[in-house]
C-alpha positions as CSV (number, residue, x, y, z in Angstrom):
1,L,41.2,12.5,-115.4
2,P,39.2,10.8,-118.2
3,G,36.5,8.4,-117.0
4,I,36.1,10.1,-113.6
5,S,33.0,12.1,-112.8
6,P,33.4,15.5,-111.0
7,E,31.4,14.1,-108.1
8,D,34.2,11.6,-107.4
9,L,36.9,14.3,-107.2
10,N,37.9,16.3,-104.1
11,V,40.2,19.4,-104.4
12,T,41.6,20.9,-101.1
13,L,44.1,23.6,-100.2
14,E,45.7,23.5,-96.8
15,D,49.0,25.2,-95.7
16,N,49.8,26.1,-99.3
17,V,49.5,22.4,-100.4
18,L,46.9,21.7,-103.1
19,T,45.6,18.1,-103.0
20,V,43.5,16.4,-105.7
21,Q,41.8,13.2,-104.5
22,G,39.5,10.9,-106.4
23,E,38.3,7.5,-107.0
24,V,37.9,5.4,-110.1
25,K,35.1,2.9,-109.7
26,E,35.5,-0.7,-111.0
27,D,33.9,-1.3,-114.4
28,E,31.5,-4.2,-113.8
29,T,30.2,-4.4,-117.3
30,I,32.2,-7.3,-118.7
31,E,30.7,-8.8,-121.8
32,E,31.2,-12.5,-122.6
33,E,34.0,-12.1,-125.0
34,T,37.5,-13.4,-125.1
35,Y,40.1,-10.8,-124.3
36,H,43.8,-11.1,-125.2
37,L,44.5,-8.2,-122.9
38,R,42.2,-6.1,-120.9
39,E,43.6,-3.4,-118.7
40,R,41.5,-1.4,-116.3
41,C,42.7,0.8,-113.5
42,F,40.4,1.4,-110.5
43,G,40.7,2.5,-106.9
44,S,41.5,5.8,-105.1
45,F,44.3,8.2,-105.9
46,S,45.8,11.4,-104.4
47,R,48.2,13.9,-105.7
48,S,49.6,16.9,-103.8
49,L,51.4,20.0,-105.0
50,R,53.2,22.5,-102.7
51,F,53.2,26.1,-103.9
52,P,56.5,28.0,-103.4
53,V,54.6,31.3,-102.7
54,P,51.4,32.0,-100.8
55,V,48.2,31.7,-102.9
56,N,44.7,33.3,-102.6
57,A,42.6,30.4,-101.5
58,G,39.3,32.3,-101.8
59,E,39.8,32.9,-105.5
60,I,40.7,29.3,-106.7
61,V,38.6,28.2,-109.6
62,A,38.2,24.5,-110.6
63,E,36.7,23.6,-114.0
64,Y,36.1,20.1,-115.3
65,E,35.3,19.4,-119.0
66,N,35.8,16.2,-121.1
67,G,38.1,14.6,-118.5
68,I,40.3,17.6,-118.1
69,L,40.5,19.3,-114.6
70,K,41.7,22.9,-114.9
71,L,42.6,24.7,-111.7
72,T,43.3,28.5,-111.6
73,V,45.2,29.4,-108.5
74,P,46.1,33.1,-108.2
75,K,49.0,34.4,-106.2
76,A,48.3,36.3,-102.9
77,E,48.4,40.0,-103.3
78,E,51.5,40.4,-101.0
79,V,53.7,38.3,-103.3
80,K,52.7,39.9,-106.6
81,P,55.3,42.4,-107.8
82,R,54.2,46.0,-107.8
83,R,55.7,48.9,-109.6
84,I,57.2,51.6,-107.4
85,E,57.0,55.1,-108.9
86,I,60.3,57.1,-108.9
87,K,59.8,60.7,-108.2
88,A,62.4,63.1,-109.8
89,S,63.2,66.3,-108.1
């Protein structure tokens, strides 16, 4: 998400669907130069991702650095595999 400030981002989790929403503001600083091609994207966007297993919403961590949004979403305890000890008689 280069060029977007963390204040313009919104990350939500509802019914096991993670949604990232944001807005890219229009660049109003146009210098008086001749452009052959000038491409600028602006406006709002939204991306959603459904998790196939339940996740622990209380432990989601979002980090933003140098235009990269890193989300750490741990699985819920009930879906993590656990080792069952075998007792020999």
